[in-house]
N, CA, C, O and the ligand as a Tripos MOL2 file, in Angstrom:
@<TRIPOS>MOLECULE
protein
  285   283    72     0     0
PROTEIN
NO_CHARGES

@<TRIPOS>ATOM
      1 N           0.8400   -1.2000    0.0030 N.3       1 MET1
      2 CA          0.0030   -0.0010    0.0010 C.3       1 MET1
      3 C           0.8770    1.2490   -0.0010 C.2       1 MET1
      4 O           1.9110    1.3180    0.6640 O.2       1 MET1
      5 N           0.4250    2.2250   -0.7670 N.am      2 LYS2
      6 CA          1.2040    3.4610   -0.8690 C.3       2 LYS2
      7 C           0.5500    4.5960   -0.1160 C.2       2 LYS2
      8 O          -0.6640    4.6100    0.0880 O.2       2 LYS2
      9 N           1.3630    5.5400    0.2920 N.am      3 CYS3
     10 CA          0.8330    6.7520    0.9290 C.3       3 CYS3
     11 C          -0.0330    7.4950   -0.0960 C.2       3 CYS3
     12 O           0.3730    7.6740   -1.2430 O.2       3 CYS3
     13 N          -1.2200    7.9220    0.3220 N.am      4 VAL4
     14 CA         -2.1280    8.5960   -0.6050 C.3       4 VAL4
     15 C          -1.5870    9.9460   -1.0620 C.2       4 VAL4
     16 O          -2.0400   10.4940   -2.0670 O.2       4 VAL4
     17 N          -0.6290   10.4710   -0.3330 N.am      5 ILE5
     18 CA         -0.1240   11.8090   -0.6620 C.3       5 ILE5
     19 C           1.1730   11.7560   -1.4540 C.2       5 ILE5
     20 O           1.2850   12.3730   -2.5130 O.2       5 ILE5
     21 N           2.1490   11.0210   -0.9440 N.am      6 CYS6
     22 CA          3.4570   11.0830   -1.5990 C.3       6 CYS6
     23 C           3.8410    9.7930   -2.3180 C.2       6 CYS6
     24 O           4.9290    9.6980   -2.8850 O.2       6 CYS6
     25 N           2.9210    8.7680   -2.2950 N.am      7 ASN7
     26 CA          3.1940    7.4950   -2.9780 C.3       7 ASN7
     27 C           4.3670    6.7020   -2.4470 C.2       7 ASN7
     28 O           4.8510    5.7830   -3.1090 O.2       7 ASN7
     29 N           4.8320    7.0510   -1.2510 N.am      8 ARG8
     30 CA          5.8510    6.2640   -0.6180 C.3       8 ARG8
     31 C           5.2820    4.8780   -0.3060 C.2       8 ARG8
     32 O           4.0960    4.7510    0.0010 O.2       8 ARG8
     33 N           6.1060    3.8570   -0.3820 N.am      9 GLU9
     34 CA          5.5940    2.4960   -0.2050 C.3       9 GLU9
     35 C           5.3340    2.1170    1.2530 C.2       9 GLU9
     36 O           4.3680    1.4170    1.5580 O.2       9 GLU9
     37 N           6.1960    2.5810    2.1400 N.am     10 ASP10
     38 CA          6.1020    2.1270    3.5330 C.3      10 ASP10
     39 C           5.0230    2.8680    4.3010 C.2      10 ASP10
     40 O           5.3040    3.8700    4.9580 O.2      10 ASP10
     41 N           3.8070    2.3910    4.2240 N.am     11 CYS11
     42 CA          2.7880    3.1350    4.9310 C.3      11 CYS11
     43 C           1.7010    2.2520    5.5340 C.2      11 CYS11
     44 O           1.4850    1.1170    5.1090 O.2      11 CYS11
     45 N           1.0310    2.8030    6.5260 N.am     12 GLU12
     46 CA         -0.0800    2.1510    7.2080 C.3      12 GLU12
     47 C          -1.2830    3.0480    7.0790 C.2      12 GLU12
     48 O          -1.1500    4.2720    7.1040 O.2      12 GLU12
     49 N          -2.4540    2.4660    6.9410 N.am     13 ASN13
     50 CA         -3.7100    3.2310    6.9080 C.3      13 ASN13
     51 C          -3.6860    4.3880    5.9000 C.2      13 ASN13
     52 O          -4.2960    5.4310    6.1390 O.2      13 ASN13
     53 N          -3.0090    4.2140    4.8180 N.am     14 GLY14
     54 CA         -3.0540    5.2110    3.7620 C.3      14 GLY14
     55 C          -2.0270    6.3250    3.8370 C.2      14 GLY14
     56 O          -1.8600    7.0800    2.8790 O.2      14 GLY14
     57 N          -1.3290    6.4390    4.9750 N.am     15 TYR15
     58 CA         -0.3300    7.5010    5.0760 C.3      15 TYR15
     59 C           1.0310    6.9110    5.4200 C.2      15 TYR15
     60 O           1.1160    5.9360    6.1670 O.2      15 TYR15
     61 N           2.0860    7.4910    4.8860 N.am     16 CYS16
     62 CA          3.4210    7.1180    5.3120 C.3      16 CYS16
     63 C           3.6440    7.6960    6.7100 C.2      16 CYS16
     64 O           2.8000    8.4350    7.2160 O.2      16 CYS16
     65 N           4.7580    7.3690    7.3240 N.am     17 GLU17
     66 CA          4.9570    7.7770    8.7040 C.3      17 GLU17
     67 C           4.8860    9.2930    8.8850 C.2      17 GLU17
     68 O           4.2410    9.7890    9.8090 O.2      17 GLU17
     69 N           5.5470   10.0060    8.0070 N.am     18 LEU18
     70 CA          5.5700   11.4650    8.1380 C.3      18 LEU18
     71 C           4.1880   12.0850    7.9450 C.2      18 LEU18
     72 O           3.7870   12.9720    8.6980 O.2      18 LEU18
     73 N           3.4730   11.6180    6.9430 N.am     19 HIS19
     74 CA          2.1490   12.1740    6.7060 C.3      19 HIS19
     75 C           1.1630   11.7500    7.7670 C.2      19 HIS19
     76 O           0.2370   12.4910    8.0970 O.2      19 HIS19
     77 N           1.3640   10.5240    8.3200 N.am     20 ARG20
     78 CA          0.4670   10.0870    9.3940 C.3      20 ARG20
     79 C           0.6610   10.9460   10.6320 C.2      20 ARG20
     80 O          -0.3040   11.3300   11.2940 O.2      20 ARG20
     81 N           1.9120   11.2430   10.9350 N.am     21 LYS21
     82 CA          2.1820   12.1130   12.0960 C.3      21 LYS21
     83 C           1.5720   13.4900   11.8860 C.2      21 LYS21
     84 O           0.9760   14.0660   12.7960 O.2      21 LYS21
     85 N           1.7290   14.0050   10.6790 N.am     22 ALA22
     86 CA          1.1470   15.3160   10.3700 C.3      22 ALA22
     87 C          -0.3750   15.2590   10.5020 C.2      22 ALA22
     88 O          -0.9930   16.1750   11.0430 O.2      22 ALA22
     89 N          -0.9620   14.1960   10.0120 N.am     23 TYR23
     90 CA         -2.4160   14.0220   10.0820 C.3      23 TYR23
     91 C          -2.8720   13.9750   11.5420 C.2      23 TYR23
     92 O          -3.8510   14.6200   11.9170 O.2      23 TYR23
     93 N          -2.1480   13.2030   12.3600 N.am     24 GLU24
     94 CA         -2.5230   13.1070   13.7660 C.3      24 GLU24
     95 C          -2.4350   14.4450   14.4910 C.2      24 GLU24
     96 O          -3.2770   14.7610   15.3310 O.2      24 GLU24
     97 N          -1.4140   15.2240   14.1640 N.am     25 SER25
     98 CA         -1.3110   16.5140   14.8550 C.3      25 SER25
     99 C          -2.3820   17.4790   14.3600 C.2      25 SER25
    100 O          -2.8370   18.3390   15.1140 O.2      25 SER25
    101 N          -2.7890   17.3450   13.0940 N.am     26 ILE26
    102 CA         -3.8910   18.1710   12.5820 C.3      26 ILE26
    103 C          -5.1760   17.8480   13.3310 C.2      26 ILE26
    104 O          -5.9030   18.7470   13.7540 O.2      26 ILE26
    105 N          -5.4430   16.5720   13.4880 N.am     27 VAL27
    106 CA         -6.6680   16.1510   14.1780 C.3      27 VAL27
    107 C          -6.6420   16.6020   15.6460 C.2      27 VAL27
    108 O          -7.6440   17.0880   16.1730 O.2      27 VAL27
    109 N          -5.4980   16.4370   16.2880 N.am     28 LYS28
    110 CA         -5.3620   16.8260   17.6970 C.3      28 LYS28
    111 C          -5.5790   18.3200   17.8730 C.2      28 LYS28
    112 O          -6.2720   18.7560   18.7930 O.2      28 LYS28
    113 N          -4.9800   19.0960   16.9830 N.am     29 LYS29
    114 CA         -5.1000   20.5500   17.0690 C.3      29 LYS29
    115 C          -6.5390   20.9840   16.8270 C.2      29 LYS29
    116 O          -7.0140   21.9500   17.4240 O.2      29 LYS29
    117 N          -7.2220   20.2690   15.9550 N.am     30 TYR30
    118 CA         -8.6190   20.6050   15.6690 C.3      30 TYR30
    119 C          -9.4840   20.4590   16.9250 C.2      30 TYR30
    120 O         -10.3760   21.2690   17.1750 O.2      30 TYR30
    121 N          -9.2060   19.4190   17.7060 N.am     31 GLU31
    122 CA         -9.9440   19.2200   18.9570 C.3      31 GLU31
    123 C          -9.8210   20.4480   19.8630 C.2      31 GLU31
    124 O         -10.7760   20.8420   20.5330 O.2      31 GLU31
    125 N          -8.6340   21.0370   19.8660 N.am     32 VAL32
    126 CA         -8.3930   22.2240   20.6900 C.3      32 VAL32
    127 C          -9.1080   23.4340   20.0930 C.2      32 VAL32
    128 O          -9.7640   24.1880   20.8120 O.2      32 VAL32
    129 N          -8.9820   23.6190   18.7910 N.am     33 TRP33
    130 CA         -9.5860   24.7770   18.1040 C.3      33 TRP33
    131 C         -11.0980   24.7670   18.2680 C.2      33 TRP33
    132 O         -11.7240   25.8010   18.5010 O.2      33 TRP33
    133 N         -11.6760   23.5560   18.1380 N.am     34 LYS34
    134 CA        -13.1290   23.4200   18.1900 C.3      34 LYS34
    135 C         -13.7050   23.9490   19.5020 C.2      34 LYS34
    136 O         -14.8060   24.4970   19.5390 O.2      34 LYS34
    137 N         -12.9360   23.7720   20.5770 N.am     35 LYS35
    138 CA        -13.4040   24.2150   21.8870 C.3      35 LYS35
    139 C         -13.4050   25.7220   22.0000 C.2      35 LYS35
    140 O         -14.2130   26.2950   22.7310 O.2      35 LYS35
    141 N         -12.5040   26.3680   21.2810 N.am     36 VAL36
    142 CA        -12.3310   27.8050   21.4110 C.3      36 VAL36
    143 C         -13.0990   28.5640   20.3270 C.2      36 VAL36
    144 O         -13.7110   29.5980   20.5950 O.2      36 VAL36
    145 N         -13.0580   28.0470   19.1270 N.am     37 LEU37
    146 CA        -13.6530   28.7400   17.9880 C.3      37 LEU37
    147 C         -14.7740   27.9240   17.3870 C.2      37 LEU37
    148 O         -14.7810   26.6960   17.4700 O.2      37 LEU37
    149 N         -15.7110   28.6110   16.7870 N.am     38 GLU38
    150 CA        -16.7310   27.8710   16.0310 C.3      38 GLU38
    151 C         -16.1930   27.7160   14.6270 C.2      38 GLU38
    152 O         -16.3420   28.5990   13.7820 O.2      38 GLU38
    153 N         -15.5820   26.6080   14.4010 N.am     39 ILE39
    154 CA        -14.9180   26.4020   13.1190 C.3      39 ILE39
    155 C         -15.2090   24.9990   12.6220 C.2      39 ILE39
    156 O         -15.1500   24.0290   13.3780 O.2      39 ILE39
    157 N         -15.5230   24.9090   11.3350 N.am     40 SER40
    158 CA        -15.7810   23.5950   10.7700 C.3      40 SER40
    159 C         -14.4500   22.9590   10.3750 C.2      40 SER40
    160 O         -13.4210   23.6270   10.2730 O.2      40 SER40
    161 N         -14.5060   21.6870   10.1630 N.am     41 TRP41
    162 CA        -13.3090   20.9390    9.7600 C.3      41 TRP41
    163 C         -12.6970   21.5380    8.5150 C.2      41 TRP41
    164 O         -11.4800   21.7040    8.4250 O.2      41 TRP41
    165 N         -13.5600   21.8680    7.5370 N.am     42 LYS42
    166 CA        -13.0500   22.4300    6.2770 C.3      42 LYS42
    167 C         -12.4360   23.8000    6.4670 C.2      42 LYS42
    168 O         -11.3900   24.1020    5.8920 O.2      42 LYS42
    169 N         -13.0890   24.6430    7.2800 N.am     43 GLU43
    170 CA        -12.5420   25.9780    7.5570 C.3      43 GLU43
    171 C         -11.1950   25.8520    8.2420 C.2      43 GLU43
    172 O         -10.2360   26.5630    7.9400 O.2      43 GLU43
    173 N         -11.1660   24.9180    9.1750 N.am     44 TYR44
    174 CA         -9.9350   24.6730    9.9050 C.3      44 TYR44
    175 C          -8.8010   24.2450    8.9490 C.2      44 TYR44
    176 O          -7.6700   24.7210    9.0550 O.2      44 TYR44
    177 N          -9.1290   23.3520    8.0300 N.am     45 LEU45
    178 CA         -8.1260   22.9020    7.0750 C.3      45 LEU45
    179 C          -7.6370   24.0490    6.1890 C.2      45 LEU45
    180 O          -6.4460   24.1360    5.8890 O.2      45 LEU45
    181 N          -8.5460   24.9240    5.7730 N.am     46 SER46
    182 CA         -8.0990   26.0590    4.9510 C.3      46 SER46
    183 C          -7.2160   26.9940    5.7600 C.2      46 SER46
    184 O          -6.2810   27.5890    5.2220 O.2      46 SER46
    185 N          -7.5080   27.1300    7.0590 N.am     47 GLU47
    186 CA         -6.6410   27.9570    7.9030 C.3      47 GLU47
    187 C          -5.2350   27.3690    7.9590 C.2      47 GLU47
    188 O          -4.2410   28.0940    7.9010 O.2      47 GLU47
    189 N          -5.1690   26.0690    8.0700 N.am     48 ILE48
    190 CA         -3.8630   25.3850    8.1040 C.3      48 ILE48
    191 C          -3.0780   25.6520    6.8190 C.2      48 ILE48
    192 O          -1.8740   25.9060    6.8510 O.2      48 ILE48
    193 N          -3.7810   25.5900    5.6970 N.am     49 ILE49
    194 CA         -3.1120   25.7930    4.4190 C.3      49 ILE49
    195 C          -2.6370   27.2400    4.2830 C.2      49 ILE49
    196 O          -1.5560   27.5030    3.7580 O.2      49 ILE49
    197 N          -3.4610   28.1700    4.7650 N.am     50 LYS50
    198 CA         -3.1060   29.5890    4.6670 C.3      50 LYS50
    199 C          -1.9960   30.0100    5.6240 C.2      50 LYS50
    200 O          -1.2650   30.9670    5.3710 O.2      50 LYS50
    201 N          -1.8890   29.2760    6.7240 N.am     51 ASN51
    202 CA         -0.9270   29.6550    7.7640 C.3      51 ASN51
    203 C           0.5070   29.4290    7.3090 C.2      51 ASN51
    204 O           0.8950   28.3030    6.9990 O.2      51 ASN51
    205 N           1.3000   30.5090    7.2700 N.am     52 PRO52
    206 CA          2.6860   30.3650    6.8230 C.3      52 PRO52
    207 C           3.5330   29.5360    7.7720 C.2      52 PRO52
    208 O           4.6090   29.0720    7.3960 O.2      52 PRO52
    209 N           3.0600   29.3430    9.0030 N.am     53 LEU53
    210 CA          3.8340   28.5750    9.9710 C.3      53 LEU53
    211 C           3.5850   27.0650    9.8650 C.2      53 LEU53
    212 O           4.2920   26.2680   10.4800 O.2      53 LEU53
    213 N           2.5900   26.6900    9.0900 N.am     54 THR54
    214 CA          2.3130   25.2630    8.9240 C.3      54 THR54
    215 C           3.4370   24.5820    8.1650 C.2      54 THR54
    216 O           3.9190   25.1070    7.1620 O.2      54 THR54
    217 N           3.8500   23.4330    8.6310 N.am     55 GLY55
    218 CA          4.8850   22.6830    7.9420 C.3      55 GLY55
    219 C           4.3810   22.1140    6.6260 C.2      55 GLY55
    220 O           3.1770   21.9520    6.4280 O.2      55 GLY55
    221 N           5.3030   21.8170    5.7400 N.am     56 GLU56
    222 CA          4.9510   21.2840    4.4210 C.3      56 GLU56
    223 C           4.1320   19.9900    4.5130 C.2      56 GLU56
    224 O           3.1700   19.8010    3.7690 O.2      56 GLU56
    225 N           4.5210   19.1140    5.4250 N.am     57 TRP57
    226 CA          3.8220   17.8380    5.5380 C.3      57 TRP57
    227 C           2.3760   18.0510    5.9170 C.2      57 TRP57
    228 O           1.4710   17.4660    5.3230 O.2      57 TRP57
    229 N           2.1680   18.8920    6.9110 N.am     58 ALA58
    230 CA          0.8070   19.1520    7.3880 C.3      58 ALA58
    231 C          -0.0270   19.8230    6.2960 C.2      58 ALA58
    232 O          -1.2130   19.5370    6.1330 O.2      58 ALA58
    233 N           0.6160   20.7130    5.5590 N.am     59 LYS59
    234 CA         -0.0860   21.4060    4.4660 C.3      59 LYS59
    235 C          -0.5460   20.4090    3.4080 C.2      59 LYS59
    236 O          -1.6750   20.4800    2.9230 O.2      59 LYS59
    237 N           0.3260   19.4960    3.0610 N.am     60 GLU60
    238 CA         -0.0340   18.4920    2.0490 C.3      60 GLU60
    239 C          -1.2100   17.6300    2.5380 C.2      60 GLU60
    240 O          -2.1160   17.2930    1.7760 O.2      60 GLU60
    241 N          -1.1650   17.2920    3.8190 N.am     61 VAL61
    242 CA         -2.2680   16.5030    4.3610 C.3      61 VAL61
    243 C          -3.5690   17.3020    4.3140 C.2      61 VAL61
    244 O          -4.6120   16.7710    3.9330 O.2      61 VAL61
    245 N          -3.5110   18.5670    4.6980 N.am     62 ALA62
    246 CA         -4.7060   19.4120    4.7110 C.3      62 ALA62
    247 C          -5.2890   19.5510    3.3040 C.2      62 ALA62
    248 O          -6.5020   19.4680    3.1170 O.2      62 ALA62
    249 N          -4.4210   19.7630    2.3240 N.am     63 VAL63
    250 CA         -4.8800   19.8740    0.9390 C.3      63 VAL63
    251 C          -5.5480   18.5730    0.5020 C.2      63 VAL63
    252 O          -6.6020   18.5770   -0.1350 O.2      63 VAL63
    253 N          -4.9160   17.4790    0.8550 N.am     64 TYR64
    254 CA         -5.4880   16.1800    0.4980 C.3      64 TYR64
    255 C          -6.8550   15.9870    1.1260 C.2      64 TYR64
    256 O          -7.7850   15.5220    0.4680 O.2      64 TYR64
    257 N          -6.9790   16.3390    2.3900 N.am     65 LEU65
    258 CA         -8.2360   16.1380    3.1080 C.3      65 LEU65
    259 C          -9.3600   16.9880    2.5170 C.2      65 LEU65
    260 O         -10.5010   16.5350    2.4200 O.2      65 LEU65
    261 N          -9.0390   18.2050    2.1290 N.am     66 ILE66
    262 CA        -10.0450   19.0540    1.5060 C.3      66 ILE66
    263 C         -10.4670   18.4670    0.1690 C.2      66 ILE66
    264 O         -11.6570   18.3810   -0.1320 O.2      66 ILE66
    265 N          -9.4950   18.0660   -0.6240 N.am     67 GLU67
    266 CA         -9.8060   17.5310   -1.9430 C.3      67 GLU67
    267 C         -10.5800   16.2220   -1.8900 C.2      67 GLU67
    268 O         -11.4330   15.9580   -2.7380 O.2      67 GLU67
    269 N         -10.2740   15.4040   -0.8820 N.am     68 SER68
    270 CA        -10.9500   14.1240   -0.7920 C.3      68 SER68
    271 C         -12.3230   14.2540   -0.1050 C.2      68 SER68
    272 O         -13.1300   13.3240   -0.1110 O.2      68 SER68
    273 N         -12.5630   15.4440    0.4900 N.am     69 GLY69
    274 CA        -13.8510   15.6920    1.1030 C.3      69 GLY69
    275 C         -14.0880   14.8840    2.3790 C.2      69 GLY69
    276 O         -15.2300   14.6510    2.7750 O.2      69 GLY69
    277 N         -13.0080   14.4670    3.0070 N.am     70 GLU70
    278 CA        -13.1390   13.7090    4.2480 C.3      70 GLU70
    279 C         -13.6230   14.6020    5.3790 C.2      70 GLU70
    280 O         -13.2080   15.7540    5.5010 O.2      70 GLU70
    281 N         -14.5190   14.0460    6.2120 N.am     71 LYS71
    282 CA        -15.0690   14.8750    7.3060 C.3      71 LYS71
    283 C         -14.3940   14.5370    8.6250 C.2      71 LYS71
    284 O         -14.7220   15.1270    9.6550 O.2      71 LYS71
    285 ZN          3.4160   10.3700    2.5560 Zn       72 ZN72
@<TRIPOS>BOND
     1     1     2 1
     2     2     3 1
     3     3     4 2
     4     3     5 am
     5     5     6 1
     6     6     7 1
     7     7     8 2
     8     7     9 am
     9     9    10 1
    10    10    11 1
    11    11    12 2
    12    11    13 am
    13    13    14 1
    14    14    15 1
    15    15    16 2
    16    15    17 am
    17    17    18 1
    18    18    19 1
    19    19    20 2
    20    19    21 am
    21    21    22 1
    22    22    23 1
    23    23    24 2
    24    23    25 am
    25    25    26 1
    26    26    27 1
    27    27    28 2
    28    27    29 am
    29    29    30 1
    30    30    31 1
    31    31    32 2
    32    31    33 am
    33    33    34 1
    34    34    35 1
    35    35    36 2
    36    35    37 am
    37    37    38 1
    38    38    39 1
    39    39    40 2
    40    39    41 am
    41    41    42 1
    42    42    43 1
    43    43    44 2
    44    43    45 am
    45    45    46 1
    46    46    47 1
    47    47    48 2
    48    47    49 am
    49    49    50 1
    50    50    51 1
    51    51    52 2
    52    51    53 am
    53    53    54 1
    54    54    55 1
    55    55    56 2
    56    55    57 am
    57    57    58 1
    58    58    59 1
    59    59    60 2
    60    59    61 am
    61    61    62 1
    62    62    63 1
    63    63    64 2
    64    63    65 am
    65    65    66 1
    66    66    67 1
    67    67    68 2
    68    67    69 am
    69    69    70 1
    70    70    71 1
    71    71    72 2
    72    71    73 am
    73    73    74 1
    74    74    75 1
    75    75    76 2
    76    75    77 am
    77    77    78 1
    78    78    79 1
    79    79    80 2
    80    79    81 am
    81    81    82 1
    82    82    83 1
    83    83    84 2
    84    83    85 am
    85    85    86 1
    86    86    87 1
    87    87    88 2
    88    87    89 am
    89    89    90 1
    90    90    91 1
    91    91    92 2
    92    91    93 am
    93    93    94 1
    94    94    95 1
    95    95    96 2
    96    95    97 am
    97    97    98 1
    98    98    99 1
    99    99   100 2
   100    99   101 am
   101   101   102 1
   102   102   103 1
   103   103   104 2
   104   103   105 am
   105   105   106 1
   106   106   107 1
   107   107   108 2
   108   107   109 am
   109   109   110 1
   110   110   111 1
   111   111   112 2
   112   111   113 am
   113   113   114 1
   114   114   115 1
   115   115   116 2
   116   115   117 am
   117   117   118 1
   118   118   119 1
   119   119   120 2
   120   119   121 am
   121   121   122 1
   122   122   123 1
   123   123   124 2
   124   123   125 am
   125   125   126 1
   126   126   127 1
   127   127   128 2
   128   127   129 am
   129   129   130 1
   130   130   131 1
   131   131   132 2
   132   131   133 am
   133   133   134 1
   134   134   135 1
   135   135   136 2
   136   135   137 am
   137   137   138 1
   138   138   139 1
   139   139   140 2
   140   139   141 am
   141   141   142 1
   142   142   143 1
   143   143   144 2
   144   143   145 am
   145   145   146 1
   146   146   147 1
   147   147   148 2
   148   147   149 am
   149   149   150 1
   150   150   151 1
   151   151   152 2
   152   151   153 am
   153   153   154 1
   154   154   155 1
   155   155   156 2
   156   155   157 am
   157   157   158 1
   158   158   159 1
   159   159   160 2
   160   159   161 am
   161   161   162 1
   162   162   163 1
   163   163   164 2
   164   163   165 am
   165   165   166 1
   166   166   167 1
   167   167   168 2
   168   167   169 am
   169   169   170 1
   170   170   171 1
   171   171   172 2
   172   171   173 am
   173   173   174 1
   174   174   175 1
   175   175   176 2
   176   175   177 am
   177   177   178 1
   178   178   179 1
   179   179   180 2
   180   179   181 am
   181   181   182 1
   182   182   183 1
   183   183   184 2
   184   183   185 am
   185   185   186 1
   186   186   187 1
   187   187   188 2
   188   187   189 am
   189   189   190 1
   190   190   191 1
   191   191   192 2
   192   191   193 am
   193   193   194 1
   194   194   195 1
   195   195   196 2
   196   195   197 am
   197   197   198 1
   198   198   199 1
   199   199   200 2
   200   199   201 am
   201   201   202 1
   202   202   203 1
   203   203   204 2
   204   203   205 am
   205   205   206 1
   206   206   207 1
   207   207   208 2
   208   207   209 am
   209   209   210 1
   210   210   211 1
   211   211   212 2
   212   211   213 am
   213   213   214 1
   214   214   215 1
   215   215   216 2
   216   215   217 am
   217   217   218 1
   218   218   219 1
   219   219   220 2
   220   219   221 am
   221   221   222 1
   222   222   223 1
   223   223   224 2
   224   223   225 am
   225   225   226 1
   226   226   227 1
   227   227   228 2
   228   227   229 am
   229   229   230 1
   230   230   231 1
   231   231   232 2
   232   231   233 am
   233   233   234 1
   234   234   235 1
   235   235   236 2
   236   235   237 am
   237   237   238 1
   238   238   239 1
   239   239   240 2
   240   239   241 am
   241   241   242 1
   242   242   243 1
   243   243   244 2
   244   243   245 am
   245   245   246 1
   246   246   247 1
   247   247   248 2
   248   247   249 am
   249   249   250 1
   250   250   251 1
   251   251   252 2
   252   251   253 am
   253   253   254 1
   254   254   255 1
   255   255   256 2
   256   255   257 am
   257   257   258 1
   258   258   259 1
   259   259   260 2
   260   259   261 am
   261   261   262 1
   262   262   263 1
   263   263   264 2
   264   263   265 am
   265   265   266 1
   266   266   267 1
   267   267   268 2
   268   267   269 am
   269   269   270 1
   270   270   271 1
   271   271   272 2
   272   271   273 am
   273   273   274 1
   274   274   275 1
   275   275   276 2
   276   275   277 am
   277   277   278 1
   278   278   279 1
   279   279   280 2
   280   279   281 am
   281   281   282 1
   282   282   283 1
   283   283   284 2
@<TRIPOS>SUBSTRUCTURE
     1 MET1         2 RESIDUE 1 A MET
     2 LYS2         6 RESIDUE 1 A LYS
     3 CYS3        10 RESIDUE 1 A CYS
     4 VAL4        14 RESIDUE 1 A VAL
     5 ILE5        18 RESIDUE 1 A ILE
     6 CYS6        22 RESIDUE 1 A CYS
     7 ASN7        26 RESIDUE 1 A ASN
     8 ARG8        30 RESIDUE 1 A ARG
     9 GLU9        34 RESIDUE 1 A GLU
    10 ASP10       38 RESIDUE 1 A ASP
    11 CYS11       42 RESIDUE 1 A CYS
    12 GLU12       46 RESIDUE 1 A GLU
    13 ASN13       50 RESIDUE 1 A ASN
    14 GLY14       54 RESIDUE 1 A GLY
    15 TYR15       58 RESIDUE 1 A TYR
    16 CYS16       62 RESIDUE 1 A CYS
    17 GLU17       66 RESIDUE 1 A GLU
    18 LEU18       70 RESIDUE 1 A LEU
    19 HIS19       74 RESIDUE 1 A HIS
    20 ARG20       78 RESIDUE 1 A ARG
    21 LYS21       82 RESIDUE 1 A LYS
    22 ALA22       86 RESIDUE 1 A ALA
    23 TYR23       90 RESIDUE 1 A TYR
    24 GLU24       94 RESIDUE 1 A GLU
    25 SER25       98 RESIDUE 1 A SER
    26 ILE26      102 RESIDUE 1 A ILE
    27 VAL27      106 RESIDUE 1 A VAL
    28 LYS28      110 RESIDUE 1 A LYS
    29 LYS29      114 RESIDUE 1 A LYS
    30 TYR30      118 RESIDUE 1 A TYR
    31 GLU31      122 RESIDUE 1 A GLU
    32 VAL32      126 RESIDUE 1 A VAL
    33 TRP33      130 RESIDUE 1 A TRP
    34 LYS34      134 RESIDUE 1 A LYS
    35 LYS35      138 RESIDUE 1 A LYS
    36 VAL36      142 RESIDUE 1 A VAL
    37 LEU37      146 RESIDUE 1 A LEU
    38 GLU38      150 RESIDUE 1 A GLU
    39 ILE39      154 RESIDUE 1 A ILE
    40 SER40      158 RESIDUE 1 A SER
    41 TRP41      162 RESIDUE 1 A TRP
    42 LYS42      166 RESIDUE 1 A LYS
    43 GLU43      170 RESIDUE 1 A GLU
    44 TYR44      174 RESIDUE 1 A TYR
    45 LEU45      178 RESIDUE 1 A LEU
    46 SER46      182 RESIDUE 1 A SER
    47 GLU47      186 RESIDUE 1 A GLU
    48 ILE48      190 RESIDUE 1 A ILE
    49 ILE49      194 RESIDUE 1 A ILE
    50 LYS50      198 RESIDUE 1 A LYS
    51 ASN51      202 RESIDUE 1 A ASN
    52 PRO52      206 RESIDUE 1 A PRO
    53 LEU53      210 RESIDUE 1 A LEU
    54 THR54      214 RESIDUE 1 A THR
    55 GLY55      218 RESIDUE 1 A GLY
    56 GLU56      222 RESIDUE 1 A GLU
    57 TRP57      226 RESIDUE 1 A TRP
    58 ALA58      230 RESIDUE 1 A ALA
    59 LYS59      234 RESIDUE 1 A LYS
    60 GLU60      238 RESIDUE 1 A GLU
    61 VAL61      242 RESIDUE 1 A VAL
    62 ALA62      246 RESIDUE 1 A ALA
    63 VAL63      250 RESIDUE 1 A VAL
    64 TYR64      254 RESIDUE 1 A TYR
    65 LEU65      258 RESIDUE 1 A LEU
    66 ILE66      262 RESIDUE 1 A ILE
    67 GLU67      266 RESIDUE 1 A GLU
    68 SER68      270 RESIDUE 1 A SER
    69 GLY69      274 RESIDUE 1 A GLY
    70 GLU70      278 RESIDUE 1 A GLU
    71 LYS71      282 RESIDUE 1 A LYS
    72 ZN72       285 GROUP 0 **** ****
């Protein structure tokens, strides 16, 4: 199985190690944001993409999640 984002071979559940870590931190951060802000998953993902401080890995994951329409 390949990573859905970078096509690397060594991956579990659709993501390689780096993208899975980025995905997990995105999900974790969303839990925090949700408590403070009224923000939807999609809005949150666009904020991640717009944020210049977001790492490349996380950005790629966010773009993928928006495009795939995952909730
Ligand atoms: Zn990857």
